C-alpha beads as a LAMMPS data file, in Angstrom:
LAMMPS data file: protein, C-alpha beads

109 atoms
108 bonds

1 atom types
1 bond types

-500.0 500.0 xlo xhi
-500.0 500.0 ylo yhi
-500.0 500.0 zlo zhi

Masses

1 110.0

Atoms # bond

1 1 1 239.731 142.944 -412.108
2 1 1 236.034 142.679 -412.913
3 1 1 233.914 145.775 -413.525
4 1 1 231.466 147.072 -410.977
5 1 1 228.073 145.332 -411.573
6 1 1 226.166 148.625 -411.429
7 1 1 228.419 150.178 -414.069
8 1 1 228.210 147.075 -416.234
9 1 1 224.407 146.945 -416.167
10 1 1 224.158 150.702 -416.700
11 1 1 226.228 150.393 -419.865
12 1 1 224.253 147.343 -421.078
13 1 1 220.885 149.007 -420.516
14 1 1 222.086 152.299 -422.033
15 1 1 223.308 150.524 -425.163
16 1 1 220.048 148.578 -425.428
17 1 1 217.984 151.774 -425.207
18 1 1 220.230 153.520 -427.744
19 1 1 220.041 150.581 -430.151
20 1 1 216.258 150.422 -429.850
21 1 1 215.902 154.182 -430.316
22 1 1 218.063 154.168 -433.442
23 1 1 216.043 151.365 -435.020
24 1 1 212.708 152.868 -433.922
25 1 1 213.474 156.145 -435.679
26 1 1 213.720 154.374 -439.032
27 1 1 211.151 151.621 -438.556
28 1 1 208.567 153.225 -436.263
29 1 1 208.653 156.877 -437.208
30 1 1 209.748 156.829 -440.855
31 1 1 208.758 153.280 -441.832
32 1 1 205.393 154.124 -443.370
33 1 1 206.586 157.187 -445.320
34 1 1 208.631 157.224 -448.517
35 1 1 212.190 158.470 -448.087
36 1 1 213.474 161.293 -450.293
37 1 1 215.308 160.249 -453.446
38 1 1 218.573 161.899 -452.357
39 1 1 218.593 159.905 -449.104
40 1 1 217.869 156.618 -450.879
41 1 1 220.714 157.349 -453.288
42 1 1 223.125 157.823 -450.370
43 1 1 221.863 154.780 -448.485
44 1 1 222.638 152.584 -451.512
45 1 1 226.358 153.141 -450.896
46 1 1 226.302 152.377 -447.171
47 1 1 226.882 148.647 -447.538
48 1 1 229.658 149.239 -450.072
49 1 1 231.455 151.549 -447.632
50 1 1 231.257 149.296 -444.562
51 1 1 233.633 146.513 -445.665
52 1 1 236.483 148.823 -446.758
53 1 1 236.055 150.837 -443.561
54 1 1 236.483 147.668 -441.499
55 1 1 239.370 146.226 -443.516
56 1 1 241.530 149.301 -444.247
57 1 1 242.966 149.657 -440.709
58 1 1 243.852 145.944 -440.750
59 1 1 245.827 146.467 -443.969
60 1 1 247.531 149.753 -443.085
61 1 1 248.201 149.131 -439.358
62 1 1 247.973 145.360 -438.861
63 1 1 248.158 144.371 -435.210
64 1 1 249.725 141.036 -436.228
65 1 1 252.888 142.887 -437.272
66 1 1 252.879 145.488 -434.516
67 1 1 251.378 148.170 -436.730
68 1 1 253.912 147.885 -439.547
69 1 1 252.472 147.376 -443.042
70 1 1 253.765 144.227 -444.747
71 1 1 253.753 142.733 -448.224
72 1 1 251.198 139.903 -447.711
73 1 1 248.463 142.202 -446.446
74 1 1 249.016 144.913 -449.045
75 1 1 249.177 142.301 -451.832
76 1 1 245.975 140.672 -450.529
77 1 1 244.205 144.044 -450.532
78 1 1 245.399 144.702 -454.092
79 1 1 244.320 141.218 -455.231
80 1 1 240.899 141.747 -453.671
81 1 1 240.426 145.069 -455.426
82 1 1 241.585 143.733 -458.796
83 1 1 239.451 140.580 -458.551
84 1 1 236.437 142.656 -457.537
85 1 1 236.865 145.092 -460.402
86 1 1 237.408 142.355 -462.982
87 1 1 234.677 139.932 -461.898
88 1 1 232.146 142.244 -460.187
89 1 1 231.671 139.384 -457.695
90 1 1 232.185 139.946 -453.965
91 1 1 232.731 136.272 -453.138
92 1 1 235.441 135.887 -455.802
93 1 1 237.134 139.048 -454.539
94 1 1 237.097 137.835 -450.923
95 1 1 238.506 134.425 -451.862
96 1 1 241.186 136.000 -454.067
97 1 1 242.295 138.228 -451.205
98 1 1 242.238 135.392 -448.683
99 1 1 244.194 133.068 -450.984
100 1 1 246.781 135.780 -451.635
101 1 1 247.140 136.606 -447.944
102 1 1 247.484 133.034 -446.719
103 1 1 249.627 132.022 -449.684
104 1 1 252.112 134.822 -449.112
105 1 1 252.101 134.311 -445.337
106 1 1 252.946 130.639 -445.962
107 1 1 255.642 131.388 -448.547
108 1 1 257.272 134.247 -446.650
109 1 1 256.803 132.822 -443.157

Bonds

1 1 1 2
2 1 2 3
3 1 3 4
4 1 4 5
5 1 5 6
6 1 6 7
7 1 7 8
8 1 8 9
9 1 9 10
10 1 10 11
11 1 11 12
12 1 12 13
13 1 13 14
14 1 14 15
15 1 15 16
16 1 16 17
17 1 17 18
18 1 18 19
19 1 19 20
20 1 20 21
21 1 21 22
22 1 22 23
23 1 23 24
24 1 24 25
25 1 25 26
26 1 26 27
27 1 27 28
28 1 28 29
29 1 29 30
30 1 30 31
31 1 31 32
32 1 32 33
33 1 33 34
34 1 34 35
35 1 35 36
36 1 36 37
37 1 37 38
38 1 38 39
39 1 39 40
40 1 40 41
41 1 41 42
42 1 42 43
43 1 43 44
44 1 44 45
45 1 45 46
46 1 46 47
47 1 47 48
48 1 48 49
49 1 49 50
50 1 50 51
51 1 51 52
52 1 52 53
53 1 53 54
54 1 54 55
55 1 55 56
56 1 56 57
57 1 57 58
58 1 58 59
59 1 59 60
60 1 60 61
61 1 61 62
62 1 62 63
63 1 63 64
64 1 64 65
65 1 65 66
66 1 66 67
67 1 67 68
68 1 68 69
69 1 69 70
70 1 70 71
71 1 71 72
72 1 72 73
73 1 73 74
74 1 74 75
75 1 75 76
76 1 76 77
77 1 77 78
78 1 78 79
79 1 79 80
80 1 80 81
81 1 81 82
82 1 82 83
83 1 83 84
84 1 84 85
85 1 85 86
86 1 86 87
87 1 87 88
88 1 88 89
89 1 89 90
90 1 90 91
91 1 91 92
92 1 92 93
93 1 93 94
94 1 94 95
95 1 95 96
96 1 96 97
97 1 97 98
98 1 98 99
99 1 99 100
100 1 100 101
101 1 101 102
102 1 102 103
103 1 103 104
104 1 104 105
105 1 105 106
106 1 106 107
107 1 107 108
108 1 108 109
């Protein structure tokens, strides 16, 4: 069943306007003024918080297992955290987690 074209285009246009407005606030209205130090301090941690926020539900409630946590995903998350803390390198941490996940899925599957 396909959505009603009017509803579809209303949602698309609404999202486009919202996306533009959100970017315009920072670029158009605030872009030429310095931001307060407290806000810059908080914005520094935004990128660091995004990846864990995206990955955590996939580790705790993985859809591949029907929402049941399993050893490969928890071990991959732990390997990623340990590799990241030891090396301070995001790429090494990602590859360590991926290798652990696919290695354990292969061995246990």
